[in-house]
FITI-277025 format. One line per field, with one value per residue: residue in one letter; x, y, z of N, C-alpha, C in turn. Coordinates in steps of 0.1 Angstrom, whole numbers. Example, Ala and Ser with C-alpha at 12.3 -4.5 7.8 and 13.67 -1.06 7.14 Angstrom:
2
type	a;s
n.xx	132;128
n.yy	-57;-22
n.zz	78;71
ca.xx	123;137
ca.yy	-45;-11
ca.zz	78;71
c.xx	132;129
c.yy	-33;0
c.zz	78;79
This chain:
285
type	m;d;p;d;s;p;e;l;d;t;p;v;a;e;p;y;d;y;p;t;e;p;i;a;a;d;r;s;g;t;t;p;t;a;a;g;e;p;t;t;a;s;g;v;s;w;s;t;v;m;a;a;g;g;a;a;a;v;v;a;a;l;i;l;a;i;g;t;t;g;l;y;l;l;s;d;r;t;p;a;r;a;a;p;a;t;v;v;q;l;g;d;t;a;p;v;a;a;p;t;t;g;a;q;t;t;a;a;s;t;q;t;g;a;d;t;a;p;n;s;s;t;g;p;t;a;a;a;t;d;p;v;a;p;a;d;v;p;a;a;q;a;p;a;a;t;s;t;t;t;s;a;p;p;d;q;s;t;p;g;n;p;n;f;r;v;t;a;d;r;p;t;l;t;d;l;t;n;i;v;d;f;l;v;a;s;r;a;s;d;q;a;k;a;a;n;v;e;g;g;m;s;a;v;v;v;p;k;t;v;y;t;l;g;l;f;r;p;p;l;g;w;n;k;v;t;g;p;l;v;q;n;g;t;t;v;s;a;t;l;n;s;g;s;a;g;r;p;t;i;r;m;t;i;q;f;k;k;i;s;g;n;w;r;l;a;a;s;s;m;c;e;g;v;k;t;v;g;l;n;i;y;c;n;a
n.xx	-101;-126;-160;-179;-172;-176;-163;-165;-191;-188;-192;-169;-152;-154;-125;-120;-122;-101;-104;-81;-79;-73;-94;-113;-106;-125;-135;-144;-129;-137;-143;-168;-178;-186;-209;-218;-208;-192;-157;-122;-97;-77;-91;-100;-126;-148;-163;-147;-125;-137;-145;-121;-110;-128;-122;-94;-99;-114;-91;-74;-86;-91;-64;-57;-75;-65;-39;-44;-58;-38;-18;-33;-37;-10;-2;-20;-11;13;31;21;43;54;49;76;95;92;123;139;162;180;194;226;228;225;196;176;164;133;128;119;93;88;62;55;71;62;36;41;53;32;14;30;30;2;-1;14;2;-17;-47;-76;-99;-89;-75;-64;-86;-109;-107;-112;-139;-151;-173;-170;-162;-182;-180;-186;-180;-168;-133;-114;-108;-78;-61;-61;-36;-15;-11;18;20;26;14;20;42;26;24;45;47;19;-6;-22;-10;4;30;43;63;84;104;114;138;137;115;82;62;37;44;59;42;23;41;42;16;15;27;16;-12;-22;-29;-9;18;42;67;61;61;85;103;99;112;140;152;145;133;135;124;99;79;73;57;36;28;16;-4;-21;-30;-46;-43;-35;-49;-79;-107;-101;-77;-52;-27;-2;25;43;60;89;105;135;162;191;210;207;189;161;143;114;81;62;28;5;-26;-50;-80;-88;-62;-35;-24;6;36;63;98;108;130;137;154;171;173;188;174;148;129;130;116;136;156;161;141;118;123;122;94;84;91;77;47;45;52;54;82;116;139;170;181
n.yy	1199;1183;1195;1181;1153;1117;1105;1124;1119;1094;1078;1080;1055;1048;1042;1010;999;979;951;951;929;894;870;848;813;786;765;739;719;711;720;731;720;730;719;715;693;675;679;668;683;686;689;668;646;630;608;601;590;568;552;546;531;507;497;491;468;449;444;434;412;396;391;373;351;344;335;315;296;291;277;254;242;236;219;199;190;177;149;117;97;66;31;19;-7;-44;-60;-89;-111;-134;-159;-171;-171;-180;-194;-173;-175;-172;-143;-147;-133;-114;-115;-141;-156;-155;-166;-191;-200;-197;-215;-239;-241;-245;-271;-286;-286;-300;-319;-308;-323;-349;-350;-352;-341;-346;-375;-377;-372;-394;-421;-448;-479;-506;-537;-562;-558;-573;-582;-562;-572;-586;-564;-570;-581;-558;-548;-550;-537;-508;-480;-468;-438;-407;-398;-373;-360;-359;-339;-314;-319;-304;-304;-304;-321;-329;-357;-377;-394;-391;-370;-364;-350;-345;-343;-318;-302;-303;-290;-264;-256;-259;-236;-215;-216;-226;-224;-228;-226;-200;-213;-239;-233;-221;-244;-253;-237;-222;-201;-201;-186;-161;-158;-163;-143;-138;-162;-159;-134;-138;-156;-141;-123;-139;-148;-173;-194;-215;-194;-182;-188;-213;-239;-258;-281;-292;-312;-309;-329;-326;-339;-333;-345;-331;-313;-303;-293;-279;-271;-244;-239;-214;-199;-171;-153;-131;-126;-133;-167;-181;-193;-209;-216;-235;-241;-268;-276;-300;-296;-301;-327;-324;-316;-281;-248;-233;-204;-185;-191;-183;-155;-148;-155;-133;-110;-116;-117;-92;-80;-59;-63;-63;-86;-102;-126
n.zz	-228;-250;-246;-258;-260;-254;-232;-210;-199;-185;-155;-128;-111;-77;-55;-39;-5;7;29;59;78;79;64;84;88;79;106;107;93;67;35;15;-16;-49;-57;-30;-17;11;17;22;44;26;4;-10;-21;0;-9;-29;-16;-3;-25;-35;-13;-15;-42;-37;-19;-33;-55;-39;-29;-53;-61;-40;-45;-70;-63;-46;-61;-81;-63;-57;-82;-88;-68;-74;-102;-92;-98;-83;-61;-69;-56;-38;-53;-44;-31;-40;-29;-45;-64;-57;-30;2;18;38;72;84;106;140;157;189;196;182;197;223;219;213;234;253;241;244;274;278;265;280;305;331;326;339;342;347;369;403;419;402;404;431;433;420;422;447;435;435;455;442;415;387;380;356;324;308;286;252;232;217;182;163;139;119;105;72;66;54;19;10;-15;-24;-35;-15;9;39;41;16;-7;-33;-38;-54;-75;-101;-113;-124;-151;-140;-113;-113;-121;-98;-77;-89;-86;-59;-50;-61;-61;-35;-1;16;45;46;55;44;16;12;12;-12;-32;-47;-36;-9;22;17;-10;-10;-9;-37;-49;-28;-32;-60;-53;-36;-55;-72;-97;-113;-101;-93;-91;-114;-129;-142;-141;-159;-164;-192;-216;-236;-212;-197;-182;-163;-143;-112;-121;-139;-165;-181;-198;-190;-186;-183;-174;-172;-167;-190;-196;-219;-225;-209;-219;-211;-206;-179;-148;-124;-92;-75;-43;-10;-9;-22;-50;-62;-73;-96;-90;-112;-131;-113;-113;-141;-144;-128;-143;-167;-157;-148;-123;-94;-82;-73;-88;-85;-96
ca.xx	-109;-139;-171;-188;-166;-184;-156;-172;-205;-188;-190;-157;-155;-147;-116;-126;-113;-99;-101;-68;-78;-75;-106;-110;-109;-136;-130;-150;-119;-140;-145;-178;-176;-195;-222;-223;-203;-180;-143;-111;-88;-68;-96;-103;-138;-150;-168;-134;-117;-145;-143;-107;-107;-135;-114;-83;-102;-115;-82;-66;-94;-88;-51;-57;-82;-56;-26;-50;-60;-25;-12;-41;-32;4;-3;-27;-2;26;29;23;52;50;53;89;92;100;135;139;175;183;207;233;227;219;183;175;154;124;128;110;90;84;47;54;78;52;25;47;57;20;8;36;26;-10;0;20;-6;-25;-60;-84;-110;-83;-66;-70;-102;-118;-106;-118;-153;-157;-179;-162;-167;-188;-170;-189;-176;-157;-123;-112;-102;-66;-61;-57;-21;-14;-5;30;22;27;9;31;40;19;33;47;43;5;-13;-28;-1;8;46;44;78;87;117;116;151;132;104;72;54;26;50;63;28;20;49;38;1;14;32;8;-26;-25;-30;2;24;54;78;61;63;100;110;98;117;155;157;140;123;137;118;84;71;69;44;26;21;8;-17;-31;-36;-55;-43;-32;-56;-93;-116;-95;-66;-48;-14;0;37;42;72;98;110;148;167;206;216;198;182;151;135;101;75;52;16;-4;-37;-58;-90;-85;-47;-31;-17;20;42;77;106;114;139;137;167;170;182;183;165;136;130;125;115;149;154;162;127;110;124;117;79;81;91;65;36;49;49;63;92;129;145;183;187
ca.yy	1187;1187;1192;1171;1140;1109;1103;1131;1113;1080;1080;1076;1045;1053;1033;1001;1000;965;949;947;918;882;862;836;800;776;755;727;712;707;732;730;723;738;711;713;681;682;675;670;695;690;693;654;644;617;598;594;582;554;545;541;518;496;492;482;456;441;438;422;396;389;385;361;341;339;329;301;286;288;267;241;235;233;206;190;184;172;133;109;88;50;25;11;-23;-53;-65;-103;-116;-148;-165;-183;-167;-191;-190;-167;-180;-159;-139;-148;-121;-114;-122;-152;-166;-157;-175;-204;-207;-200;-229;-251;-242;-252;-285;-295;-284;-312;-318;-307;-335;-362;-346;-358;-335;-356;-387;-378;-372;-406;-431;-460;-490;-519;-549;-571;-556;-582;-576;-559;-582;-580;-558;-578;-577;-548;-551;-541;-531;-494;-474;-460;-424;-400;-394;-357;-355;-357;-325;-310;-323;-291;-303;-310;-321;-340;-361;-387;-392;-386;-365;-364;-337;-343;-338;-306;-293;-301;-279;-248;-253;-257;-223;-202;-220;-232;-216;-233;-217;-195;-220;-249;-228;-218;-256;-256;-226;-221;-189;-203;-176;-147;-157;-168;-131;-141;-171;-152;-122;-142;-162;-131;-118;-150;-149;-185;-204;-211;-196;-173;-192;-226;-241;-271;-283;-301;-316;-319;-329;-331;-339;-334;-346;-326;-302;-307;-283;-285;-260;-241;-233;-208;-190;-164;-146;-116;-125;-143;-179;-179;-204;-204;-229;-233;-251;-273;-279;-308;-292;-307;-337;-323;-303;-270;-241;-223;-188;-179;-192;-174;-140;-149;-152;-121;-101;-119;-113;-76;-78;-48;-69;-65;-99;-101;-138
ca.zz	-233;-257;-240;-265;-261;-246;-221;-199;-194;-178;-142;-122;-100;-65;-49;-31;4;9;44;62;87;69;64;91;78;84;116;106;85;53;26;7;-30;-58;-55;-16;-9;20;13;35;45;14;-9;-15;-17;8;-18;-38;-8;-1;-36;-37;-7;-21;-52;-32;-14;-45;-61;-28;-28;-65;-60;-30;-51;-80;-58;-39;-74;-85;-54;-58;-94;-88;-59;-81;-110;-89;-99;-71;-61;-71;-45;-40;-57;-33;-35;-36;-29;-50;-67;-50;-17;12;22;50;78;87;118;150;164;201;198;180;207;236;216;211;250;259;237;250;286;277;261;294;319;333;326;352;342;350;382;417;421;396;409;444;432;415;433;448;428;445;456;434;403;384;376;343;317;303;273;241;227;205;170;163;127;120;92;65;66;43;9;8;-29;-25;-35;-3;22;43;42;2;-13;-42;-36;-64;-83;-118;-113;-137;-153;-129;-100;-113;-120;-83;-72;-93;-80;-43;-48;-65;-58;-21;10;25;51;40;56;35;6;13;10;-26;-41;-44;-27;4;29;9;-21;-7;-15;-52;-48;-20;-39;-71;-47;-32;-67;-76;-112;-117;-94;-97;-103;-127;-137;-142;-146;-163;-169;-202;-222;-234;-199;-198;-167;-163;-129;-102;-126;-148;-173;-187;-202;-179;-194;-172;-180;-165;-174;-194;-200;-227;-220;-209;-221;-208;-201;-164;-143;-111;-89;-64;-31;3;-10;-29;-61;-60;-86;-97;-89;-124;-135;-107;-118;-153;-143;-124;-154;-176;-151;-146;-107;-90;-74;-81;-85;-89;-101
c.xx	-121;-148;-179;-183;-173;-176;-161;-183;-202;-183;-176;-159;-146;-139;-124;-116;-112;-96;-86;-67;-81;-88;-104;-114;-120;-132;-134;-139;-125;-144;-157;-176;-185;-208;-225;-217;-193;-167;-133;-104;-79;-76;-101;-119;-139;-153;-157;-128;-126;-144;-131;-104;-114;-126;-101;-87;-107;-105;-73;-73;-91;-74;-50;-63;-72;-45;-31;-51;-47;-17;-20;-38;-19;6;-10;-20;9;23;31;34;48;55;68;85;99;112;137;154;174;195;214;235;220;206;183;164;145;125;117;106;88;72;45;60;69;40;29;49;44;14;16;32;12;-10;3;12;-15;-39;-68;-95;-102;-74;-71;-82;-112;-120;-113;-133;-159;-162;-170;-169;-172;-178;-174;-186;-166;-145;-121;-104;-88;-68;-55;-43;-21;-7;8;32;20;22;20;29;32;28;34;45;28;-1;-22;-20;5;24;48;58;78;103;122;130;147;118;95;67;44;33;55;52;23;29;45;24;3;20;24;-9;-30;-23;-19;9;35;64;77;66;80;108;107;105;133;160;151;130;124;129;104;75;66;56;33;19;11;-4;-25;-37;-46;-54;-42;-38;-71;-100;-110;-86;-64;-34;-10;16;36;56;77;104;125;154;183;211;203;191;174;145;124;94;63;41;8;-13;-44;-67;-86;-70;-45;-23;-3;25;58;85;111;121;135;150;163;179;177;172;152;137;122;126;128;145;152;147;118;109;120;100;76;81;79;51;35;44;58;74;104;135;159;188;187
c.yy	1192;1184;1182;1157;1131;1106;1112;1125;1100;1086;1073;1067;1049;1041;1026;1001;986;964;946;936;905;875;849;824;792;767;740;715;707;720;726;731;729;732;709;701;683;673;675;681;696;690;679;651;630;605;590;584;567;547;538;529;508;490;484;469;447;436;430;409;390;383;373;351;335;330;315;293;282;276;254;234;230;221;195;182;176;156;127;99;74;43;18;-5;-30;-59;-78;-106;-131;-153;-176;-182;-178;-184;-185;-171;-168;-157;-143;-137;-123;-120;-135;-162;-166;-165;-190;-209;-208;-213;-239;-255;-248;-266;-293;-295;-296;-309;-319;-319;-347;-361;-353;-353;-345;-370;-388;-379;-384;-414;-442;-471;-501;-531;-561;-569;-566;-575;-573;-570;-577;-577;-568;-575;-568;-551;-543;-535;-516;-489;-468;-445;-417;-396;-378;-352;-354;-344;-324;-312;-309;-291;-309;-309;-332;-346;-371;-383;-386;-381;-363;-351;-335;-336;-324;-296;-293;-291;-266;-246;-250;-243;-212;-205;-226;-223;-221;-221;-212;-206;-232;-245;-225;-231;-259;-247;-225;-211;-191;-191;-164;-147;-161;-152;-131;-148;-162;-141;-128;-152;-151;-124;-128;-151;-163;-196;-202;-202;-189;-180;-209;-229;-256;-272;-294;-302;-306;-317;-335;-328;-340;-334;-341;-314;-308;-294;-289;-270;-258;-235;-225;-199;-182;-157;-133;-114;-135;-156;-176;-191;-201;-216;-226;-243;-256;-277;-289;-303;-298;-318;-336;-313;-291;-259;-234;-209;-181;-179;-184;-159;-137;-146;-139;-111;-103;-116;-98;-73;-67;-54;-70;-79;-98;-114;-137
c.zz	-239;-250;-246;-264;-250;-233;-207;-191;-186;-164;-139;-111;-87;-60;-38;-19;10;25;48;71;75;72;71;84;85;92;116;99;71;47;16;-8;-37;-57;-39;-10;-1;15;26;36;31;2;-18;-12;-10;1;-25;-29;-5;-12;-38;-28;-10;-34;-48;-26;-24;-53;-51;-27;-43;-67;-50;-36;-61;-75;-51;-51;-79;-77;-55;-70;-95;-80;-67;-94;-105;-89;-86;-72;-62;-60;-49;-43;-46;-40;-31;-38;-32;-53;-60;-35;-8;17;36;57;83;102;127;158;178;204;193;192;220;232;217;227;256;255;245;265;286;275;274;306;320;331;338;355;347;363;392;422;416;400;421;443;426;424;433;442;438;444;447;419;400;378;359;337;310;290;263;236;217;194;168;148;127;105;85;65;53;32;7;-5;-34;-26;-23;10;25;42;27;-2;-23;-42;-45;-71;-98;-115;-125;-138;-144;-116;-102;-115;-105;-76;-75;-87;-65;-41;-49;-63;-46;-11;21;30;43;44;46;20;1;8;-4;-37;-36;-36;-12;9;20;-3;-22;-10;-27;-52;-40;-26;-52;-66;-44;-44;-73;-92;-116;-109;-95;-87;-117;-134;-135;-143;-150;-168;-178;-207;-232;-219;-201;-184;-169;-149;-119;-107;-137;-155;-179;-193;-195;-188;-184;-181;-170;-172;-176;-198;-210;-220;-221;-209;-219;-203;-187;-161;-130;-107;-77;-53;-18;2;-15;-40;-57;-73;-86;-96;-104;-131;-127;-111;-130;-153;-138;-133;-163;-171;-149;-130;-103;-78;-82;-77;-93;-96;-116
């Protein structure tokens, strides 16, 4: 080898004696990172774990809020069910009498007992407390002869009569107007109104509803029956004119029938009125 070669001046590295014992692992379970931050045994930073947990909680809260909002909107858009229409059985069916409830029967029996009970002010106790009449009191004079003349019964066709009925063979336009007013503008009982409609008690719900609404009675409305008046045996027809505040005047032909001795509003005319006014009542006549 050439003594002038530069390779001769390079020192030769001595061989390194590698340890034969394995390096003991850190028993703390964490390994410091380059920045000195502790990590898990698998090498994942604790800050990363906490950040992932927080993000998961935020996502879960958003999903819950979206689901709750969706359920609320779905329930809010569900259309409300309309109230069922009242069914009125009219036509040629026989009138159905109103059922008598137990409370009405008890009240009637109580009232009957009260009417038949003796008055305490006129009983034996009251008689015993009356002072004895003195002996010198003159004898009572004989009562004068009573008159045998009796007053005539009230006219049932008079407006305001609780048992209003029109029984004339040939009713007038005023009579027919009074029938309509009695049905929709008076506070008469259901039984009294049932006697003025063809359907009887099963049809009372119609005039009762119209009266409750107050459409065709003072102070909001009015009724008047006008001609032409046409009578064919036990059936008459005329023109009904009814007005109410905020509504156009109603003009329609209506019929009345003489049933059981008095004139009644026909079921067909009642159902036509239900349709014209727009009541939520199903009428089959």
